[in-house]
N, C-alpha and C positions, 0 to 999 in steps of 0.2 A: 109640595109639589114635586120636587126632584126625586124624592123618595118613591112617590106613586109612580112617576114615569119610569124610573129605574126598574121597579118591580114589574111594571107592564112590559118593558123591553125584555126583561129577564123571562117573564111568562111566555112571551111570544117565542123566544128562543127554545124554551122548554116544549111549548105546543108544537112548534115547527119540527123539532128533532124527533119528538114522540110521533107525530103524524107520518113524517118521512120513514121513520123506523117501521112503523106499522104497514105503510104501503110497501116498502121494500120487503118486509117479511112476507107479505101476502104474495107479491110478485115471485119471491123466491120459492115459496111453496108451489104456486102455479108453475113456475118454471121447472121445479123438480118433477111434478107430475106430468108435464108436457114432455120433458126429457126422457122419462121413464117410458112413456107411450112411444116416443119417437124411436127409442132404442128397441122396444119390442117389435115395432112395425119393420124397422130395418132388418131386425133379427129374423123376422117371419119372411121377408123378401129374400134375404141372402141365405138363410140356413134352413128354410122349409120349402118355400113355393118354387124357388129357382132349382134347387136339387131334385123336387118332385117333378118338374117339367123336363129336366135332363134325363130322369129315369124313365119318363114316358118316351122320349127320343130314343133311348137305349132299348126300351121294350119293342118299339116298332122296328128297330134295327134287327133285334133278335128274331122276330117273327119272319122278317125277309130272309135272314140267314137259314131259318128253318125251311122255308119254301125253296130256297135255292138248294140246300142239301138234299131235300126230297127229289126235285128234278134231276140233280146230278147223279143221284143213286139209280133213278129210273133209267138213265142213259147208260151209265157205266156198269151198274150191277156190283160195283165194288163196295165193300163195307166202308172203306175210308172216306167214300163220298158222303157218308151219313155224318162225318165229324161236325161240319157246320150246323146240321140239324140238332146234334146232341148239345153243342155248345150254345146254340140259340135257345134251346130248351132250358138249359141250366140258367142262362141270363134272363130268360123270361121270368123264371119262378123267382130269381133274386130281385128283379126290378119291380115285379108286383108287390113282393114283401116290403120292398124300400118305400114304394108309394103308399102302401097301407100304414107304414110307420110314420109317415109325414102327415097323415090325414087327421084333422081335428073334428070334433062332434059337428061343428057348423058346416063342414064341407060336405053336406049331404048329396049335392048334385054330382060332385066328382066321384063320390063313393059308389053312387048308383051307375054312373058311366063306367067305373072300373070293373063293377059286377057284371055289366053287359059284356065288357071287353073279355073278362075271364070266361063267361058263358060262351062267347063266340070262338074263344080259343079252344075251349073243349070241343065244340061242334066241328071245327075245322079239323082238329086233330082225328076226331072220330070218323068223319065223312070223307075227308080228303087225304090228309097225310098218311094215316096208319093203312088205308086201303092200298094205296100206292106201294107202300113198303112191303105189305104182305104179299101183293101181286108179284113183285120182283123176287122175293125170297121163294114163293111157291111156283111160279111159272116162268120167271126169267124177265129179261129186260123188255122184251116185246110187249108182254102182258102189261108190264109197268108203264112203258111208253103209251101204250093204247089206253091205259086208265088215265094218264096225264092228259093225253090229247082229247079224250072224251070228256075229261072233268070240266066242271063249270067253275070259273073264278069268282063267282059270285059271293061265296062264303069268305074267301081271303079278302076281297074288296071291302065287304061289309066290315070285316074285322078291322081293317086298316082305317076306315072311315070312322069306326067307334073310338078308336085310338086318337084320331084327329079331334073328334069331339071332346074327348077328355082333355086334350092338350090345350084346346080353346078355353074350356072351363078353368083349367090351372092358370092360364095366361089372364083370365078375368080376375082371379083372386090376386094374382100377382100385381096387375095394374092397380087394383083396389088398395093393396097395402102400400104400393109405391106412392099412390096420391095421398094416402093417409100420412105417410112418413114426410111427404113434401110439405103438406099442411102444418104438420106439427113442427117441422123446421122453420117454417115462415113464422109460426106463433112465437117460437123461441126468440127468433130475430126481433119480432115486434116488442116481446117482453124486455129484451136487452135494451132496445132502443128507448122504451118507455122508462125503464130504471135509469139509464144514463141521463134522459131529460130530466127526470125527477131528482137525481143526485146534483145535476148542474144548476137546476133552479134553486134547490134547497142550498147549494153552496154559495150561490150568489145572494140569497137572502141572508144566510148566516154571516157572510163577509159584511154586508150592509149593517146588520145588527152588531157585529162584533166592532166594526168601526165606530159605531155610535156608543156602544157600551164599554168597550175596552180600550181601543187604540187611541182614540183622542184623549180620554181621560188620563191615560198613562203618559202620553206625550206632555199634556198639561202639568201633570205632577212631577214628571222628570225636569221640566223647564224650571219649576219652582225649586226642586231639590238641588239643581246645578247651581241656581243663584245663591242658594244657602251655602253650598260647598265652596263657592269662590270667595266666601269670606263674610257675606251678608247674614250673619247669625241673628240678627234681630227681625229679619223679614218673616212675616207671618205666612205660612203655607196655606193657600186657599183650597178648600176641598173642591175637586173637580166634578163635572156632572158625569155620572156613571153608575156602575153598580154600587150597592151598599158596602160590599167588600172594599172597594177602591176608596170610597168616602172614608171608610173606617181606617183603611191603611194611611190616607192622607193625614187623618186626625192623629193617628200613632206616630207618624213621622214628625208632625209639627209638635207633638208633645216631647218626642225624642230631641227635637232641635232645642226646645226650651231647656230641657235637662242639660244638653251639651253646652248651651250658652251659659247656663248658670255654673256648670263645673269648669268650663273654660275660664271664666272669670276667676274662679277660685285658684285654677291652676296658674293663671297668670300672676295672681298674687303670691302664690307659693314660689313660682320660678323666680320672681323678683327677690323673695327672701332667700331662696337657695342660692342665687347669684351672689347676694350680699354675703351669705355664709362662706361661699367658695372663696370670695375675695378675702374674706378674713382668715380662712384656712390656708389660702396661698400665702398671704402676708405672714401667717404663723409658721408655714413650712419654710418659707425662705429665712425667717428669723431663726428657726430651729436649725436649719442647715448651717446658717453663719454661726450659731452658738456651737454646734458640733465641730465646726471647723476650727473656730476659736479654742474649743476645749482641747481638741486634738493638737493644735499648735501650742496651747499652754502645756499640755502634758509632754510634748516633745521638748519644748523649750525648758520647762522645769527640770525634767529628768536630765537634759543635756547640761544645763547651767549649774545644777546642784552637784554635778560630779566633782568639779574642782574643790569646793569648799569641804565637801564630804570626804574627798579623798585626803584633804589636809587634816580634817579632824581625825581620821582613822589613822593617818601616818603618825601624827603626834601622839595619840593614845598608844599605838604600838611601841613608839620610842620610850614613852613613860613605863610601859610594861616591861620593856627589856632592860632599861636603865635601872629603875628603882624597884624591880621585883626582889622581894625578900628583905629590902632596906626599911620597909615600913610595916605596920601590923598587917595580920592577915586580912582585916576588913578592907584596908586600903587596896591591897592586891585584888581582892574580890570586886571592889568598885571599878578599878582600872579594867579587869576582864570584862565587867559588864559594858563598859563603854566601848572597848574594842570590839565585842561581839555585835553591839547595837549598831556601830558604825559599818561593820561588814555586812550585817543583814540589811542596813539601809542601801549599801552599794548594790547588793544583789537586787533588792526591790526596785531600785532606780534603773538598773541596767534591764531588768525584766520589763518594767513599764516603758523604757525606751524602745526595746524591741517590739512590744505590743503596739506602740503608737506608730511605729514605721511600717507595719503591714498595711500595704495598700498605697502608702504615700511614695515610697521609693520603689519604682516598678521597672523591671527590665523587659517586659513584655512576655506574652505566653509563647511557649515553644513546645515541641514534642519531647516528653520527659519519660525515659525509660526506668521504671520502678526497680527493675532488677539491679541497674547500676546504682540507683539511689540507696538501696538496701545495702549494697556493698560498702558504699561510702559511710552510711550510718553505722554499720557494724564496726567499721575502723574507727569512727569517731568515739563510740561507747566502749572500745576496747580498754580494759583495766579499771572500768568505772564500778564494776559489781564483782560479785564472787566468782571463783572459777567454776567452770563447767556449764555455765548458762549458755543455752542455745537460741540462736534466731534462725527460724526456718521459714523459707517462702519458696513458692513454686508457681509457675504460670502467671507471673504478674505482667500486666500489659504496659503498653506506651500510652500516657495520658497527655492532655492539653493543660499546660500550667506554667507556673514560674519555678524553675529548677531549685533556687535557693529556698523558696517558701516551703516547697514540698519535701525537701531535705529536712528543713527545720521541724516540719510536721511530724515526720517519721522518728526524728531524733527524740522529740517530746513523748510520743506515744510508747515507742520501744524503751526509752529511758524510764518512764513511769512503769512500765511492765516488769522491767528488770529491777527497779528500786522496791516496789511494793511486793516482794517475794515471801514466801512462807519459809519459816526457819527450817533448817536441815533438808529442804527440798530444792534441787537444782532448778532454777528458772528455765522455763521453755516458752518462747515467744513465736507464735506461728501467724504468718501474713498470708491471706488468700484473697482472691478476687474473682468476681463473676460479672458478665456483662448484663446490664439492664437497659436496653434501648440505647440512648445517645449518651449514656453515662456508664461508669464502672462502680460497683459496689465493693468496697474494700474492707476486709475484716482483720482486726489486730485482736488475737486472742492470747492469753497468758494463763499460767496455772499458779498465779500468786494469790494474795489475801481477798481479791475481788472487792466489789463495791456494792454495798446494799441497795435495794431497790428504792428506798426512800430518799436516797441521795443522788438519783439518776439525773436530776436537773441541775442540781447544785455544783456537781463536779466541774461543770463547764463555766461556771461564774468566776470572774477574776478575783484573785487573791482568796479563794475560798479553800480552806484546808479542812480535812476530815479527821486529821491525826494531830497529836501533840507535836510541837517543834522538836523536841528532844528525841521523839521516835523516829520521825523521818525528816530529813532536810528538805529544803526547797521553800519557795515563796507562795506557792498555790496558784501560779499563773499559767502553768505549763498547758493544761487542758483548754484554758480560755485562748491562749495563743493558738492552738490546734484548731478550735472552733472558729476563730476569726480567719485563719488561713483557708478553711474548708469553705466557709461562706464567701470569701473573697473569690474563690474559684467557681461560685455558683452552686455548690453542693450543700449537703446537710450532714449532720453528725448526730449519733444517738448511741445510747448505751443498751446492750441487750441484757436484760436482767434475768432471763431464763436460763442462762448457763451457770454451771458449777462444776469444778472450782474454778476460781480465778475470775477475771474480767474479760469481757468481749465488747469491743467498740467497733461500730460500723460507721463508715462515712462513704460519700461519693464524690468522684472527680469526673470531669468531661472526658469523653472518649475522643480519639482523634478521628476526624471525619474521613471516611474512606478506608480505615484500617479496622477491620474486624476481627483479625486473630489476635490472640493472646501473646504473651511473651514466651519465653523458653519454658517448656513444660517440665524440664529436668529439675528435681528439687534441690535447692540450695540449702546447705546447713553451715552456720558459722558459729564457733564456740568463742564467746567472749571471755577474756581474761585467762585464757589457757596458757 
C-alpha cells in the first residue's frame, strides 16, 4: 500500500509538472506572438503613421508657403519674393514622396486621397499660381495683382480640404494601430498574470506533495539516524512513508548500521586486545630501558673497576719482561711479551669501552661550538701521530649546537682514522667541508687514503669491528662506533659515501644554531701534521 501510494504521489508530481510545463510553454508561445504583434503595432504607430501624419502637416505648410510666395511676388515683383514659393515647391515634392514611402497596400483610402491632393496641386499650379507669376513677368505687378484680386480661392481651399481629409484618414489608421497595440499590451498583462497564477498554484501543490513525499520522510529518517548516532547501534531503522528512493535509502542505512554494529563489536574486541598488547609492550619497553640502563651501568662499572687489577697485571708483566728478559729461553721471553701485549690491548679496550659508555651519561649541556676552532684543537692533538707532510684542510665551517668535548672527540676519531689508513708513499690529505640543509649542517670528512669497500659500509660503525689485521693497523675498532654514538646523541645521522675514489668519504649531520644562517670563516685553513 505504501509503495502504491508513493508511486501515486510521485505520478501526481510528474503529471502536475508536465501539465504546468505545457501550459507555460503554450502561454510563452502565445505571449511571444502577442509581443511580436504589439511591437509591430507600436512600430506602425511610431515609425509609419505618425511620421506620415507629420508629413501631411508639412505638405499643408509647404502649399501655404507657395501661396504666400505667389502673392508676395504679385505685390513686389521681385524675384526674391518667390523664394517661399520655390522652397514650398521642393518641400511639397519631398513630403509627397515621403508619404508615398510610408503607404502600405492596405492603405487604399489614403492613397486615393493623396492622388486627389496631387491632382488638385497640379490644377492649382496650372490655373492659379503659374498665371499670376506669368502676368507679373509679362505685364508687371499691376497685372499680377489684378489676377490675384480677380482670382478665385476655390481651388486652393479645395486643395487644403483634400489634405485635411487625408490627415483624418491617417489619424484613423493611427488610432486603429494604437488601439490594437493597447489591446495586445492588455493581452500580455493577462498572460503574465495567468502564468504567475499557474506558477503560484503549481508551487503550492508541489510544496504540499514535497512535504508528503520528501520532507516528512526525511525528518523521520534523520531522527532515526540521530538515535543510532547517539550510540543506540542496535536500534532498527524503520522505513519512512515516502518515495521508493527514500524507502530504499532507509533500508541501505539500516543495513549499514548492522554492518557498523558488527564491525564495531569486532573493533572493540580488537581494541581490548591492542590495549593488552600495548600494556605488554609498555612493560617490555620499561624492562628494556631498565636493562639498557643496567647494561650501561655494568659497562661503566666493569670498565672502571677492571682498570686497577688489569693495571696491576700489566705492571707485573712489564716488570717480568724488564727483569728476566734474556735470562730464560726464547720461548719464555715470547710468552712474557704476549702477556704484556695482551694486558696493554685489554687496557686500551677497557679505556675505549669506558669512553663509549660515558657518551650521553656525563653531559655539560649543548652550547654553540665553532668547528673552525675545534679543527684547530684537533690538529694540535694529532700532531706527531702520523707521517710528515699530512695536510688537514677545512674552509667555511659553521657554528653548530652541541657539546664541545664530544664534537672534539668526534673529529679526533674521524681525522685520526683518515690519517691512519693512508696509502703508502702518498702524503695524507684530509678535507673537511660543510653545507646547510634546513635546520642542520651536513659535514663531510674526505681523505685520500685506502678507502672502505662498499660491502663494509654498515660494519664500520659497529663497536669493535675491525676490517684489517691487528698487526697492519693499530686500534681497537671502536673509533667509528664512538663517532656514530656522538652523532646520534646530537640528533644527527652518519653514513659512508661509497661512490668516491680514492679514499673514504664520511658524511654526518649536526644541528644548526637557531637564528644563525651564515657559515664560518670562508678562508681556507691548512694544517700540516707532523711537520
